[in-house]
N, C-alpha and C positions, 0 to 999 in steps of 0.2 A: 302763381303761388308755388313755391317749390316744399316738397316734402323731405324734411332730413329726420334722421331718427336721433332722439337723444343719446347724448352718450352714457354709458351706464358703467364708468370706471369705477373699480372697487379701491376704496381708499388705502393706500399702503399703511401697515402698521409701523409706528416710529420705531427705530431700531433702539435698543437699550445700549447705551454706552457701555465700553469696557471698564468693568470695575476690576479691583484688586482681587476680590474673591472670585470673580468669574475667570480671570486669569490664573489664579492660583489652583483652581478645580482644574482648568485643562492641563496645567503644568504636572498636576498630582496623575491625572488620568493617563496623560501620556507617558509618564516616566513608568507608572506601574505597568502599563501595556509593554514597553520596552524591556522592563526588568522581567516580566513574565515569559516573553519571547525569547530573552538571553537565557532563563532557566530553560525551557524547553528545547532550544539550540544546543545547550552544553549536555542535556540528558540524551539526545538523540546521537550527539557525537560520542558520548561514554559507551552507549549500547553499540554502536556501529564499528568502534575499533576494538579489535580482538588482542589481548595480552597472552602473550605466548607463556607455556608452561616453562619454568626454567629448568626443571629435571627432564623434560621431554629429549633432548638433544644430549644430555649428560651421557657419558660413555666411560666407563673405568678403563684406565690405560693399565694393560697388563704385558709383561714381558716373560717369556719363557725360554730358558736357557737350557740346552740341549749338551749332552757328551760330544766328543769328536766324531762318534758314529753316526749322530744324527737321529738316534733311534731313542735313548733313554733320557729321559728329563734330569735335569741338575735341581732345577727349583722353579 
């Protein structure tokens, strides 16, 4: 006589078929996730890029005219 163990396999649960509600739920969740990641990426990019001050490098142009002796200013 041979002794064999009885097989104790668990029955697999039947898979739910893909319904429109289930597909729509995953599309909405995925879309929201990508939208949120895009907003975070734009915020990080905005914070990392420095905008230079327009008046920082501005220097007025001045001209000084002297008399022919080079010591006295005309204007």
